[in-house]
N, CA, C and O atoms as a Tripos MOL2 file, in Angstrom:
@<TRIPOS>MOLECULE
protein
  312   311    78     0     0
PROTEIN
NO_CHARGES

@<TRIPOS>ATOM
      1 N          37.2440   -4.9980   28.1950 N.3       1 MET1
      2 CA         35.9980   -4.2810   28.0150 C.3       1 MET1
      3 C          35.1560   -4.9300   26.9190 C.2       1 MET1
      4 O          33.9360   -5.0340   27.0450 O.2       1 MET1
      5 N          35.8090   -5.3600   25.8530 N.am      2 GLN2
      6 CA         35.1020   -5.9800   24.7300 C.3       2 GLN2
      7 C          34.3540   -7.2370   25.1700 C.2       2 GLN2
      8 O          33.2080   -7.4380   24.7680 O.2       2 GLN2
      9 N          34.9690   -8.0730   25.9760 N.am      3 ALA3
     10 CA         34.3510   -9.3200   26.4210 C.3       3 ALA3
     11 C          33.1290   -9.0410   27.2820 C.2       3 ALA3
     12 O          32.1000   -9.6970   27.1200 O.2       3 ALA3
     13 N          33.2230   -8.0830   28.1900 N.am      4 SER4
     14 CA         32.0780   -7.7930   29.0540 C.3       4 SER4
     15 C          30.9460   -7.1520   28.2550 C.2       4 SER4
     16 O          29.7730   -7.3580   28.5690 O.2       4 SER4
     17 N          31.2830   -6.3850   27.2350 N.am      5 SER5
     18 CA         30.2800   -5.7560   26.3900 C.3       5 SER5
     19 C          29.5080   -6.8090   25.5930 C.2       5 SER5
     20 O          28.2800   -6.7580   25.5220 O.2       5 SER5
     21 N          30.2150   -7.7460   25.0040 N.am      6 SER6
     22 CA         29.5320   -8.7820   24.2220 C.3       6 SER6
     23 C          28.7380   -9.7130   25.1310 C.2       6 SER6
     24 O          27.7010  -10.2320   24.7170 O.2       6 SER6
     25 N          29.2020   -9.9370   26.3680 N.am      7 LEU7
     26 CA         28.4590  -10.7490   27.3220 C.3       7 LEU7
     27 C          27.1490  -10.0530   27.6810 C.2       7 LEU7
     28 O          26.1090  -10.7050   27.7840 O.2       7 LEU7
     29 N          27.1910   -8.7580   27.8700 N.am      8 ALA8
     30 CA         25.9790   -7.9990   28.1860 C.3       8 ALA8
     31 C          24.9930   -8.0660   27.0320 C.2       8 ALA8
     32 O          23.7880   -8.1990   27.2480 O.2       8 ALA8
     33 N          25.4950   -7.9760   25.8170 N.am      9 VAL9
     34 CA         24.6230   -8.0580   24.6340 C.3       9 VAL9
     35 C          23.9740   -9.4310   24.5660 C.2       9 VAL9
     36 O          22.7730   -9.5320   24.3180 O.2       9 VAL9
     37 N          24.7440  -10.4860   24.7820 N.am     10 ARG10
     38 CA         24.1840  -11.8420   24.7380 C.3      10 ARG10
     39 C          23.1530  -12.0480   25.8360 C.2      10 ARG10
     40 O          22.1360  -12.7040   25.6130 O.2      10 ARG10
     41 N          23.4000  -11.5000   27.0120 N.am     11 ARG11
     42 CA         22.4250  -11.6270   28.1040 C.3      11 ARG11
     43 C          21.1260  -10.9100   27.7380 C.2      11 ARG11
     44 O          20.0340  -11.4290   27.9710 O.2      11 ARG11
     45 N          21.2530   -9.7220   27.1680 N.am     12 PHE12
     46 CA         20.0530   -8.9750   26.7820 C.3      12 PHE12
     47 C          19.2820   -9.7210   25.6960 C.2      12 PHE12
     48 O          18.0550   -9.8000   25.7520 O.2      12 PHE12
     49 N          19.9890  -10.2640   24.7130 N.am     13 GLN13
     50 CA         19.3270  -10.9600   23.6190 C.3      13 GLN13
     51 C          18.6070  -12.2090   24.1060 C.2      13 GLN13
     52 O          17.6360  -12.6370   23.4830 O.2      13 GLN13
     53 N          19.0500  -12.7900   25.1820 N.am     14 SER14
     54 CA         18.3890  -13.9880   25.6890 C.3      14 SER14
     55 C          17.2680  -13.6440   26.6550 C.2      14 SER14
     56 O          16.5970  -14.5500   27.1500 O.2      14 SER14
     57 N          17.0430  -12.3840   26.9390 N.am     15 SER15
     58 CA         16.0110  -11.9920   27.8970 C.3      15 SER15
     59 C          14.6580  -11.8290   27.2130 C.2      15 SER15
     60 O          14.5620  -11.7180   25.9910 O.2      15 SER15
     61 N          13.6240  -11.8200   28.0380 N.am     16 ALA16
     62 CA         12.2600  -11.6330   27.5430 C.3      16 ALA16
     63 C          12.0900  -10.2370   26.9540 C.2      16 ALA16
     64 O          11.2990  -10.0440   26.0310 O.2      16 ALA16
     65 N          12.8300   -9.2640   27.4830 N.am     17 GLY17
     66 CA         12.7360   -7.8980   26.9630 C.3      17 GLY17
     67 C          13.1470   -7.8150   25.5120 C.2      17 GLY17
     68 O          12.5350   -7.0940   24.7240 O.2      17 GLY17
     69 N          14.1790   -8.5500   25.1600 N.am     18 TYR18
     70 CA         14.6310   -8.5660   23.7720 C.3      18 TYR18
     71 C          13.5730   -9.2010   22.8790 C.2      18 TYR18
     72 O          13.3000   -8.7130   21.7820 O.2      18 TYR18
     73 N          12.9790  -10.2930   23.3560 N.am     19 ALA19
     74 CA         11.9370  -10.9600   22.5660 C.3      19 ALA19
     75 C          10.7470  -10.0240   22.3680 C.2      19 ALA19
     76 O          10.1930   -9.9500   21.2710 O.2      19 ALA19
     77 N          10.3550   -9.3200   23.4090 N.am     20 LEU20
     78 CA          9.2360   -8.3910   23.3050 C.3      20 LEU20
     79 C           9.5530   -7.2610   22.3450 C.2      20 LEU20
     80 O           8.7210   -6.8810   21.5220 O.2      20 LEU20
     81 N          10.7540   -6.7290   22.4520 N.am     21 LEU21
     82 CA         11.1720   -5.6590   21.5500 C.3      21 LEU21
     83 C          11.1510   -6.1290   20.0950 C.2      21 LEU21
     84 O          10.7080   -5.3980   19.2090 O.2      21 LEU21
     85 N          11.6240   -7.3370   19.8560 N.am     22 THR22
     86 CA         11.6270   -7.8970   18.5030 C.3      22 THR22
     87 C          10.2020   -8.0250   17.9710 C.2      22 THR22
     88 O           9.9330   -7.6820   16.8200 O.2      22 THR22
     89 N           9.2900   -8.5200   18.8080 N.am     23 VAL23
     90 CA          7.8930   -8.6660   18.3920 C.3      23 VAL23
     91 C           7.2820   -7.3010   18.0970 C.2      23 VAL23
     92 O           6.5780   -7.1380   17.1000 O.2      23 VAL23
     93 N           7.5460   -6.3260   18.9520 N.am     24 LEU24
     94 CA          6.9870   -4.9830   18.7350 C.3      24 LEU24
     95 C           7.5140   -4.3460   17.4480 C.2      24 LEU24
     96 O           6.7700   -3.6730   16.7350 O.2      24 LEU24
     97 N           8.7760   -4.5570   17.1600 N.am     25 ILE25
     98 CA          9.3490   -4.0220   15.9160 C.3      25 ILE25
     99 C           8.6990   -4.6880   14.7110 C.2      25 ILE25
    100 O           8.3750   -4.0180   13.7300 O.2      25 ILE25
    101 N           8.5070   -5.9950   14.7780 N.am     26 GLU26
    102 CA          7.8540   -6.7010   13.6690 C.3      26 GLU26
    103 C           6.4090   -6.2450   13.4910 C.2      26 GLU26
    104 O           5.9410   -6.0930   12.3630 O.2      26 GLU26
    105 N           5.7080   -6.0270   14.5870 N.am     27 LEU27
    106 CA          4.3270   -5.5280   14.4940 C.3      27 LEU27
    107 C           4.2780   -4.1360   13.8780 C.2      27 LEU27
    108 O           3.4130   -3.8480   13.0510 O.2      27 LEU27
    109 N           5.2030   -3.2800   14.2790 N.am     28 ALA28
    110 CA          5.2530   -1.9350   13.7070 C.3      28 ALA28
    111 C           5.5470   -2.0000   12.2110 C.2      28 ALA28
    112 O           4.9370   -1.2780   11.4230 O.2      28 ALA28
    113 N           6.4760   -2.8600   11.8240 N.am     29 ALA29
    114 CA          6.8090   -3.0040   10.4060 C.3      29 ALA29
    115 C           5.6050   -3.5130    9.6230 C.2      29 ALA29
    116 O           5.3320   -3.0360    8.5220 O.2      29 ALA29
    117 N           4.8860   -4.4770   10.1850 N.am     30 ALA30
    118 CA          3.6880   -5.0020    9.5130 C.3      30 ALA30
    119 C           2.6300   -3.9090    9.3790 C.2      30 ALA30
    120 O           1.9440   -3.8230    8.3600 O.2      30 ALA30
    121 N           2.5030   -3.0840   10.4010 N.am     31 GLY31
    122 CA          1.5460   -1.9790   10.3360 C.3      31 GLY31
    123 C           1.8970   -0.9870    9.2380 C.2      31 GLY31
    124 O           1.0180   -0.5310    8.5070 O.2      31 GLY31
    125 N           3.1780   -0.6500    9.1200 N.am     32 TRP32
    126 CA          3.6080    0.2720    8.0680 C.3      32 TRP32
    127 C           3.3810   -0.3290    6.6880 C.2      32 TRP32
    128 O           2.9790    0.3740    5.7610 O.2      32 TRP32
    129 N           3.6390   -1.6390    6.5480 N.am     33 ARG33
    130 CA          3.4050   -2.2860    5.2480 C.3      33 ARG33
    131 C           1.9240   -2.2630    4.8970 C.2      33 ARG33
    132 O           1.5640   -2.0160    3.7460 O.2      33 ARG33
    133 N           1.0630   -2.5170    5.8760 N.am     34 ALA34
    134 CA         -0.3840   -2.4790    5.6360 C.3      34 ALA34
    135 C          -0.8270   -1.0700    5.2530 C.2      34 ALA34
    136 O          -1.6530   -0.8990    4.3570 O.2      34 ALA34
    137 N          -0.2870   -0.0750    5.9200 N.am     35 LEU35
    138 CA         -0.6090    1.3130    5.5840 C.3      35 LEU35
    139 C          -0.1680    1.6470    4.1630 C.2      35 LEU35
    140 O          -0.9020    2.2990    3.4210 O.2      35 LEU35
    141 N           1.0150    1.2080    3.7870 N.am     36 ALA36
    142 CA          1.5160    1.4590    2.4250 C.3      36 ALA36
    143 C           0.6220    0.8020    1.3850 C.2      36 ALA36
    144 O           0.3310    1.3990    0.3480 O.2      36 ALA36
    145 N           0.1780   -0.4430    1.6590 N.am     37 ARG37
    146 CA         -0.7350   -1.1120    0.7180 C.3      37 ARG37
    147 C          -2.0560   -0.3590    0.6020 C.2      37 ARG37
    148 O          -2.5930   -0.2000   -0.4940 O.2      37 ARG37
    149 N          -2.5740    0.1010    1.7310 N.am     38 GLY38
    150 CA         -3.8310    0.8540    1.7200 C.3      38 GLY38
    151 C          -3.7090    2.1560    0.9360 C.2      38 GLY38
    152 O          -4.6030    2.5170    0.1690 O.2      38 GLY38
    153 N          -2.6040    2.8510    1.1340 N.am     39 LEU39
    154 CA         -2.3870    4.1000    0.3940 C.3      39 LEU39
    155 C          -2.2230    3.8380   -1.0980 C.2      39 LEU39
    156 O          -2.6850    4.6320   -1.9190 O.2      39 LEU39
    157 N          -1.5730    2.7360   -1.4590 N.am     40 ALA40
    158 CA         -1.4190    2.3980   -2.8760 C.3      40 ALA40
    159 C          -2.7780    2.0870   -3.4990 C.2      40 ALA40
    160 O          -3.0430    2.4760   -4.6370 O.2      40 ALA40
    161 N          -3.6450    1.3850   -2.7560 N.am     41 LYS41
    162 CA         -4.9890    1.0970   -3.2690 C.3      41 LYS41
    163 C          -5.8020    2.3710   -3.4280 C.2      41 LYS41
    164 O          -6.5380    2.5260   -4.4020 O.2      41 LYS41
    165 N          -5.6700    3.2770   -2.4800 N.am     42 LEU42
    166 CA         -6.3770    4.5520   -2.5620 C.3      42 LEU42
    167 C          -5.9110    5.3520   -3.7710 C.2      42 LEU42
    168 O          -6.7310    5.9320   -4.4830 O.2      42 LEU42
    169 N          -4.6090    5.3870   -4.0060 N.am     43 ALA43
    170 CA         -4.0720    6.1130   -5.1640 C.3      43 ALA43
    171 C          -4.5660    5.4980   -6.4670 C.2      43 ALA43
    172 O          -4.9030    6.2190   -7.4070 O.2      43 ALA43
    173 N          -4.6120    4.1700   -6.5290 N.am     44 ALA44
    174 CA         -5.1130    3.4920   -7.7350 C.3      44 ALA44
    175 C          -6.5900    3.8150   -7.9630 C.2      44 ALA44
    176 O          -7.0110    4.0480   -9.0960 O.2      44 ALA44
    177 N          -7.3660    3.8290   -6.8930 N.am     45 ALA45
    178 CA         -8.7900    4.1470   -7.0240 C.3      45 ALA45
    179 C          -8.9790    5.5790   -7.5110 C.2      45 ALA45
    180 O          -9.8750    5.8430   -8.3130 O.2      45 ALA45
    181 N          -8.1600    6.4920   -7.0450 N.am     46 GLN46
    182 CA         -8.2430    7.8850   -7.5040 C.3      46 GLN46
    183 C          -7.8730    8.0030   -8.9800 C.2      46 GLN46
    184 O          -8.5040    8.7540   -9.7230 O.2      46 GLN46
    185 N          -6.8420    7.2550   -9.4060 N.am     47 ARG47
    186 CA         -6.4670    7.2890  -10.8300 C.3      47 ARG47
    187 C          -7.5850    6.7170  -11.7040 C.2      47 ARG47
    188 O          -7.8670    7.2520  -12.7770 O.2      47 ARG47
    189 N          -8.2240    5.6340  -11.2520 N.am     48 HIS48
    190 CA         -9.3290    5.0520  -12.0190 C.3      48 HIS48
    191 C         -10.4960    6.0280  -12.1060 C.2      48 HIS48
    192 O         -11.1020    6.1840  -13.1660 O.2      48 HIS48
    193 N         -10.8120    6.6860  -10.9910 N.am     49 ALA49
    194 CA        -11.9180    7.6480  -10.9900 C.3      49 ALA49
    195 C         -11.6200    8.8010  -11.9360 C.2      49 ALA49
    196 O         -12.5100    9.2650  -12.6480 O.2      49 ALA49
    197 N         -10.3890    9.2620  -11.9490 N.am     50 GLN50
    198 CA        -10.0150   10.3630  -12.8410 C.3      50 GLN50
    199 C         -10.1220    9.9250  -14.3080 C.2      50 GLN50
    200 O         -10.6350   10.6700  -15.1430 O.2      50 GLN50
    201 N          -9.6420    8.7260  -14.6150 N.am     51 ALA51
    202 CA         -9.7240    8.2300  -15.9990 C.3      51 ALA51
    203 C         -11.1860    8.0720  -16.4220 C.2      51 ALA51
    204 O         -11.5610    8.4410  -17.5350 O.2      51 ALA51
    205 N         -12.0060    7.5200  -15.5240 N.am     52 ARG52
    206 CA        -13.4400    7.3440  -15.8180 C.3      52 ARG52
    207 C         -14.0840    8.7000  -16.0780 C.2      52 ARG52
    208 O         -14.8140    8.8590  -17.0560 O.2      52 ARG52
    209 N         -13.8250    9.6730  -15.2220 N.am     53 ASP53
    210 CA        -14.4120   11.0080  -15.3930 C.3      53 ASP53
    211 C         -13.9680   11.6500  -16.6950 C.2      53 ASP53
    212 O         -14.7650   12.2970  -17.3740 O.2      53 ASP53
    213 N         -12.6960   11.4750  -17.0480 N.am     54 GLU54
    214 CA        -12.1990   12.0510  -18.3020 C.3      54 GLU54
    215 C         -12.8770   11.4120  -19.5050 C.2      54 GLU54
    216 O         -13.2430   12.1030  -20.4560 O.2      54 GLU54
    217 N         -13.0460   10.0860  -19.4660 N.am     55 LEU55
    218 CA        -13.7240    9.4180  -20.5810 C.3      55 LEU55
    219 C         -15.1870    9.8390  -20.6720 C.2      55 LEU55
    220 O         -15.7150   10.0580  -21.7620 O.2      55 LEU55
    221 N         -15.8390    9.9480  -19.5070 N.am     56 LEU56
    222 CA        -17.2470   10.3430  -19.5270 C.3      56 LEU56
    223 C         -17.4350   11.7910  -19.9730 C.2      56 LEU56
    224 O         -18.5240   12.1570  -20.4160 O.2      56 LEU56
    225 N         -16.4060   12.6120  -19.8660 N.am     57 SER57
    226 CA        -16.5210   14.0030  -20.2980 C.3      57 SER57
    227 C         -16.4100   14.1540  -21.8220 C.2      57 SER57
    228 O         -16.7200   15.2130  -22.3680 O.2      57 SER57
    229 N         -15.9670   13.0930  -22.5010 N.am     58 LEU58
    230 CA        -15.8490   13.1550  -23.9620 C.3      58 LEU58
    231 C         -17.2260   13.1230  -24.6090 C.2      58 LEU58
    232 O         -18.1800   12.5910  -24.0420 O.2      58 LEU58
    233 N         -17.3160   13.6900  -25.7880 N.am     59 SER59
    234 CA        -18.5830   13.6550  -26.5330 C.3      59 SER59
    235 C         -18.8220   12.2440  -27.0560 C.2      59 SER59
    236 O         -17.9020   11.4280  -27.1280 O.2      59 SER59
    237 N         -20.0630   11.9720  -27.4180 N.am     60 ASP60
    238 CA        -20.3900   10.6480  -27.9760 C.3      60 ASP60
    239 C         -19.5760   10.3830  -29.2410 C.2      60 ASP60
    240 O         -19.1220    9.2630  -29.4740 O.2      60 ASP60
    241 N         -19.3990   11.4160  -30.0480 N.am     61 ARG61
    242 CA        -18.6190   11.2430  -31.2800 C.3      61 ARG61
    243 C         -17.1590   10.8810  -30.9590 C.2      61 ARG61
    244 O         -16.5880    9.9890  -31.5860 O.2      61 ARG61
    245 N         -16.5680   11.5690  -29.9940 N.am     62 SER62
    246 CA        -15.1860   11.2550  -29.6070 C.3      62 SER62
    247 C         -15.0820    9.8260  -29.0750 C.2      62 SER62
    248 O         -14.1230    9.1120  -29.3690 O.2      62 SER62
    249 N         -16.0680    9.4230  -28.2980 N.am     63 LEU63
    250 CA        -16.0620    8.0450  -27.7810 C.3      63 LEU63
    251 C         -16.1620    7.0380  -28.9300 C.2      63 LEU63
    252 O         -15.4660    6.0230  -28.9360 O.2      63 LEU63
    253 N         -17.0310    7.3260  -29.8970 N.am     64 ARG64
    254 CA        -17.1430    6.4270  -31.0670 C.3      64 ARG64
    255 C         -15.8230    6.3670  -31.8160 C.2      64 ARG64
    256 O         -15.4270    5.3020  -32.2880 O.2      64 ARG64
    257 N         -15.1360    7.5030  -31.9300 N.am     65 ASP65
    258 CA        -13.8470    7.5320  -32.6340 C.3      65 ASP65
    259 C         -12.8170    6.6100  -31.9960 C.2      65 ASP65
    260 O         -11.9720    6.0400  -32.6860 O.2      65 ASP65
    261 N         -12.8910    6.4690  -30.6820 N.am     66 ILE66
    262 CA        -11.9260    5.5740  -30.0250 C.3      66 ILE66
    263 C         -12.5300    4.1960  -29.7480 C.2      66 ILE66
    264 O         -11.9060    3.3540  -29.1020 O.2      66 ILE66
    265 N         -13.7440    3.9770  -30.2420 N.am     67 GLY67
    266 CA        -14.3510    2.6510  -30.1540 C.3      67 GLY67
    267 C         -14.9910    2.3250  -28.8190 C.2      67 GLY67
    268 O         -15.0170    1.1650  -28.4090 O.2      67 GLY67
    269 N         -15.5070    3.3370  -28.1370 N.am     68 LEU68
    270 CA        -16.1540    3.1130  -26.8460 C.3      68 LEU68
    271 C         -17.5530    3.6980  -26.8270 C.2      68 LEU68
    272 O         -17.8690    4.6350  -27.5610 O.2      68 LEU68
    273 N         -18.3810    3.1240  -25.9700 N.am     69 SER69
    274 CA        -19.6840    3.7190  -25.6880 C.3      69 SER69
    275 C         -19.7160    4.0520  -24.1930 C.2      69 SER69
    276 O         -18.8900    3.5660  -23.4200 O.2      69 SER69
    277 N         -20.6740    4.8810  -23.8040 N.am     70 ARG70
    278 CA        -20.7720    5.2490  -22.3850 C.3      70 ARG70
    279 C         -21.0330    4.0230  -21.5180 C.2      70 ARG70
    280 O         -20.5100    3.9350  -20.4070 O.2      70 ARG70
    281 N         -21.8130    3.0970  -21.9930 N.am     71 ALA71
    282 CA        -22.0980    1.8820  -21.2260 C.3      71 ALA71
    283 C         -20.8220    1.0660  -21.0070 C.2      71 ALA71
    284 O         -20.6330    0.4760  -19.9430 O.2      71 ALA71
    285 N         -19.9580    1.0340  -22.0080 N.am     72 GLU72
    286 CA        -18.6900    0.3010  -21.8640 C.3      72 GLU72
    287 C         -17.7880    0.9450  -20.8190 C.2      72 GLU72
    288 O         -17.0680    0.2560  -20.0960 O.2      72 GLU72
    289 N         -17.8340    2.2650  -20.7480 N.am     73 ILE73
    290 CA        -17.0180    2.9680  -19.7430 C.3      73 ILE73
    291 C         -17.4580    2.5550  -18.3490 C.2      73 ILE73
    292 O         -16.6270    2.2770  -17.4840 O.2      73 ILE73
    293 N         -18.7710    2.5150  -18.1330 N.am     74 GLU74
    294 CA        -19.2800    2.1100  -16.8310 C.3      74 GLU74
    295 C         -18.8610    0.6910  -16.4830 C.2      74 GLU74
    296 O         -18.5040    0.4090  -15.3390 O.2      74 GLU74
    297 N         -18.9020   -0.1990  -17.4620 N.am     75 ARG75
    298 CA        -18.5100   -1.6050  -17.2130 C.3      75 ARG75
    299 C         -16.9970   -1.7110  -16.9410 C.2      75 ARG75
    300 O         -16.5650   -2.5540  -16.1550 O.2      75 ARG75
    301 N         -16.2040   -0.8630  -17.5890 N.am     76 MET76
    302 CA        -14.7550   -0.9140  -17.4030 C.3      76 MET76
    303 C         -14.3380   -0.5980  -15.9690 C.2      76 MET76
    304 O         -13.3470   -1.1310  -15.4690 O.2      76 MET76
    305 N         -15.0990    0.2700  -15.3170 N.am     77 PHE77
    306 CA        -14.6820    0.7640  -14.0170 C.3      77 PHE77
    307 C         -15.5320    0.2340  -12.8600 C.2      77 PHE77
    308 O         -15.4660    0.7700  -11.7530 O.2      77 PHE77
    309 N         -16.3100   -0.7850  -13.0950 N.am     78 HIS78
    310 CA        -17.0810   -1.3980  -12.0000 C.3      78 HIS78
    311 C         -16.7260   -2.8270  -11.8300 C.2      78 HIS78
    312 O         -17.2750   -3.5000  -10.9580 O.2      78 HIS78
@<TRIPOS>BOND
     1     1     2 1
     2     2     3 1
     3     3     4 2
     4     3     5 am
     5     5     6 1
     6     6     7 1
     7     7     8 2
     8     7     9 am
     9     9    10 1
    10    10    11 1
    11    11    12 2
    12    11    13 am
    13    13    14 1
    14    14    15 1
    15    15    16 2
    16    15    17 am
    17    17    18 1
    18    18    19 1
    19    19    20 2
    20    19    21 am
    21    21    22 1
    22    22    23 1
    23    23    24 2
    24    23    25 am
    25    25    26 1
    26    26    27 1
    27    27    28 2
    28    27    29 am
    29    29    30 1
    30    30    31 1
    31    31    32 2
    32    31    33 am
    33    33    34 1
    34    34    35 1
    35    35    36 2
    36    35    37 am
    37    37    38 1
    38    38    39 1
    39    39    40 2
    40    39    41 am
    41    41    42 1
    42    42    43 1
    43    43    44 2
    44    43    45 am
    45    45    46 1
    46    46    47 1
    47    47    48 2
    48    47    49 am
    49    49    50 1
    50    50    51 1
    51    51    52 2
    52    51    53 am
    53    53    54 1
    54    54    55 1
    55    55    56 2
    56    55    57 am
    57    57    58 1
    58    58    59 1
    59    59    60 2
    60    59    61 am
    61    61    62 1
    62    62    63 1
    63    63    64 2
    64    63    65 am
    65    65    66 1
    66    66    67 1
    67    67    68 2
    68    67    69 am
    69    69    70 1
    70    70    71 1
    71    71    72 2
    72    71    73 am
    73    73    74 1
    74    74    75 1
    75    75    76 2
    76    75    77 am
    77    77    78 1
    78    78    79 1
    79    79    80 2
    80    79    81 am
    81    81    82 1
    82    82    83 1
    83    83    84 2
    84    83    85 am
    85    85    86 1
    86    86    87 1
    87    87    88 2
    88    87    89 am
    89    89    90 1
    90    90    91 1
    91    91    92 2
    92    91    93 am
    93    93    94 1
    94    94    95 1
    95    95    96 2
    96    95    97 am
    97    97    98 1
    98    98    99 1
    99    99   100 2
   100    99   101 am
   101   101   102 1
   102   102   103 1
   103   103   104 2
   104   103   105 am
   105   105   106 1
   106   106   107 1
   107   107   108 2
   108   107   109 am
   109   109   110 1
   110   110   111 1
   111   111   112 2
   112   111   113 am
   113   113   114 1
   114   114   115 1
   115   115   116 2
   116   115   117 am
   117   117   118 1
   118   118   119 1
   119   119   120 2
   120   119   121 am
   121   121   122 1
   122   122   123 1
   123   123   124 2
   124   123   125 am
   125   125   126 1
   126   126   127 1
   127   127   128 2
   128   127   129 am
   129   129   130 1
   130   130   131 1
   131   131   132 2
   132   131   133 am
   133   133   134 1
   134   134   135 1
   135   135   136 2
   136   135   137 am
   137   137   138 1
   138   138   139 1
   139   139   140 2
   140   139   141 am
   141   141   142 1
   142   142   143 1
   143   143   144 2
   144   143   145 am
   145   145   146 1
   146   146   147 1
   147   147   148 2
   148   147   149 am
   149   149   150 1
   150   150   151 1
   151   151   152 2
   152   151   153 am
   153   153   154 1
   154   154   155 1
   155   155   156 2
   156   155   157 am
   157   157   158 1
   158   158   159 1
   159   159   160 2
   160   159   161 am
   161   161   162 1
   162   162   163 1
   163   163   164 2
   164   163   165 am
   165   165   166 1
   166   166   167 1
   167   167   168 2
   168   167   169 am
   169   169   170 1
   170   170   171 1
   171   171   172 2
   172   171   173 am
   173   173   174 1
   174   174   175 1
   175   175   176 2
   176   175   177 am
   177   177   178 1
   178   178   179 1
   179   179   180 2
   180   179   181 am
   181   181   182 1
   182   182   183 1
   183   183   184 2
   184   183   185 am
   185   185   186 1
   186   186   187 1
   187   187   188 2
   188   187   189 am
   189   189   190 1
   190   190   191 1
   191   191   192 2
   192   191   193 am
   193   193   194 1
   194   194   195 1
   195   195   196 2
   196   195   197 am
   197   197   198 1
   198   198   199 1
   199   199   200 2
   200   199   201 am
   201   201   202 1
   202   202   203 1
   203   203   204 2
   204   203   205 am
   205   205   206 1
   206   206   207 1
   207   207   208 2
   208   207   209 am
   209   209   210 1
   210   210   211 1
   211   211   212 2
   212   211   213 am
   213   213   214 1
   214   214   215 1
   215   215   216 2
   216   215   217 am
   217   217   218 1
   218   218   219 1
   219   219   220 2
   220   219   221 am
   221   221   222 1
   222   222   223 1
   223   223   224 2
   224   223   225 am
   225   225   226 1
   226   226   227 1
   227   227   228 2
   228   227   229 am
   229   229   230 1
   230   230   231 1
   231   231   232 2
   232   231   233 am
   233   233   234 1
   234   234   235 1
   235   235   236 2
   236   235   237 am
   237   237   238 1
   238   238   239 1
   239   239   240 2
   240   239   241 am
   241   241   242 1
   242   242   243 1
   243   243   244 2
   244   243   245 am
   245   245   246 1
   246   246   247 1
   247   247   248 2
   248   247   249 am
   249   249   250 1
   250   250   251 1
   251   251   252 2
   252   251   253 am
   253   253   254 1
   254   254   255 1
   255   255   256 2
   256   255   257 am
   257   257   258 1
   258   258   259 1
   259   259   260 2
   260   259   261 am
   261   261   262 1
   262   262   263 1
   263   263   264 2
   264   263   265 am
   265   265   266 1
   266   266   267 1
   267   267   268 2
   268   267   269 am
   269   269   270 1
   270   270   271 1
   271   271   272 2
   272   271   273 am
   273   273   274 1
   274   274   275 1
   275   275   276 2
   276   275   277 am
   277   277   278 1
   278   278   279 1
   279   279   280 2
   280   279   281 am
   281   281   282 1
   282   282   283 1
   283   283   284 2
   284   283   285 am
   285   285   286 1
   286   286   287 1
   287   287   288 2
   288   287   289 am
   289   289   290 1
   290   290   291 1
   291   291   292 2
   292   291   293 am
   293   293   294 1
   294   294   295 1
   295   295   296 2
   296   295   297 am
   297   297   298 1
   298   298   299 1
   299   299   300 2
   300   299   301 am
   301   301   302 1
   302   302   303 1
   303   303   304 2
   304   303   305 am
   305   305   306 1
   306   306   307 1
   307   307   308 2
   308   307   309 am
   309   309   310 1
   310   310   311 1
   311   311   312 2
@<TRIPOS>SUBSTRUCTURE
     1 MET1         2 RESIDUE 1 A MET
     2 GLN2         6 RESIDUE 1 A GLN
     3 ALA3        10 RESIDUE 1 A ALA
     4 SER4        14 RESIDUE 1 A SER
     5 SER5        18 RESIDUE 1 A SER
     6 SER6        22 RESIDUE 1 A SER
     7 LEU7        26 RESIDUE 1 A LEU
     8 ALA8        30 RESIDUE 1 A ALA
     9 VAL9        34 RESIDUE 1 A VAL
    10 ARG10       38 RESIDUE 1 A ARG
    11 ARG11       42 RESIDUE 1 A ARG
    12 PHE12       46 RESIDUE 1 A PHE
    13 GLN13       50 RESIDUE 1 A GLN
    14 SER14       54 RESIDUE 1 A SER
    15 SER15       58 RESIDUE 1 A SER
    16 ALA16       62 RESIDUE 1 A ALA
    17 GLY17       66 RESIDUE 1 A GLY
    18 TYR18       70 RESIDUE 1 A TYR
    19 ALA19       74 RESIDUE 1 A ALA
    20 LEU20       78 RESIDUE 1 A LEU
    21 LEU21       82 RESIDUE 1 A LEU
    22 THR22       86 RESIDUE 1 A THR
    23 VAL23       90 RESIDUE 1 A VAL
    24 LEU24       94 RESIDUE 1 A LEU
    25 ILE25       98 RESIDUE 1 A ILE
    26 GLU26      102 RESIDUE 1 A GLU
    27 LEU27      106 RESIDUE 1 A LEU
    28 ALA28      110 RESIDUE 1 A ALA
    29 ALA29      114 RESIDUE 1 A ALA
    30 ALA30      118 RESIDUE 1 A ALA
    31 GLY31      122 RESIDUE 1 A GLY
    32 TRP32      126 RESIDUE 1 A TRP
    33 ARG33      130 RESIDUE 1 A ARG
    34 ALA34      134 RESIDUE 1 A ALA
    35 LEU35      138 RESIDUE 1 A LEU
    36 ALA36      142 RESIDUE 1 A ALA
    37 ARG37      146 RESIDUE 1 A ARG
    38 GLY38      150 RESIDUE 1 A GLY
    39 LEU39      154 RESIDUE 1 A LEU
    40 ALA40      158 RESIDUE 1 A ALA
    41 LYS41      162 RESIDUE 1 A LYS
    42 LEU42      166 RESIDUE 1 A LEU
    43 ALA43      170 RESIDUE 1 A ALA
    44 ALA44      174 RESIDUE 1 A ALA
    45 ALA45      178 RESIDUE 1 A ALA
    46 GLN46      182 RESIDUE 1 A GLN
    47 ARG47      186 RESIDUE 1 A ARG
    48 HIS48      190 RESIDUE 1 A HIS
    49 ALA49      194 RESIDUE 1 A ALA
    50 GLN50      198 RESIDUE 1 A GLN
    51 ALA51      202 RESIDUE 1 A ALA
    52 ARG52      206 RESIDUE 1 A ARG
    53 ASP53      210 RESIDUE 1 A ASP
    54 GLU54      214 RESIDUE 1 A GLU
    55 LEU55      218 RESIDUE 1 A LEU
    56 LEU56      222 RESIDUE 1 A LEU
    57 SER57      226 RESIDUE 1 A SER
    58 LEU58      230 RESIDUE 1 A LEU
    59 SER59      234 RESIDUE 1 A SER
    60 ASP60      238 RESIDUE 1 A ASP
    61 ARG61      242 RESIDUE 1 A ARG
    62 SER62      246 RESIDUE 1 A SER
    63 LEU63      250 RESIDUE 1 A LEU
    64 ARG64      254 RESIDUE 1 A ARG
    65 ASP65      258 RESIDUE 1 A ASP
    66 ILE66      262 RESIDUE 1 A ILE
    67 GLY67      266 RESIDUE 1 A GLY
    68 LEU68      270 RESIDUE 1 A LEU
    69 SER69      274 RESIDUE 1 A SER
    70 ARG70      278 RESIDUE 1 A ARG
    71 ALA71      282 RESIDUE 1 A ALA
    72 GLU72      286 RESIDUE 1 A GLU
    73 ILE73      290 RESIDUE 1 A ILE
    74 GLU74      294 RESIDUE 1 A GLU
    75 ARG75      298 RESIDUE 1 A ARG
    76 MET76      302 RESIDUE 1 A MET
    77 PHE77      306 RESIDUE 1 A PHE
    78 HIS78      310 RESIDUE 1 A HIS
């Protein structure tokens, strides 16, 4: 039984169906990786927007205390 089973596996692996399945799996994996990169970029953009908004909500005096001006905040995030 073992010999016929491994022969069937080798026949399948040498078929066009196996090649197509392999390509489809690789395409799906590439799609998931692209989605993960896109979501990571979106999360980073949200964190930057939140940091920018928090800095802009500070008073001018508080900004001076930490060595920033409003114009510098705009330049930091563009």
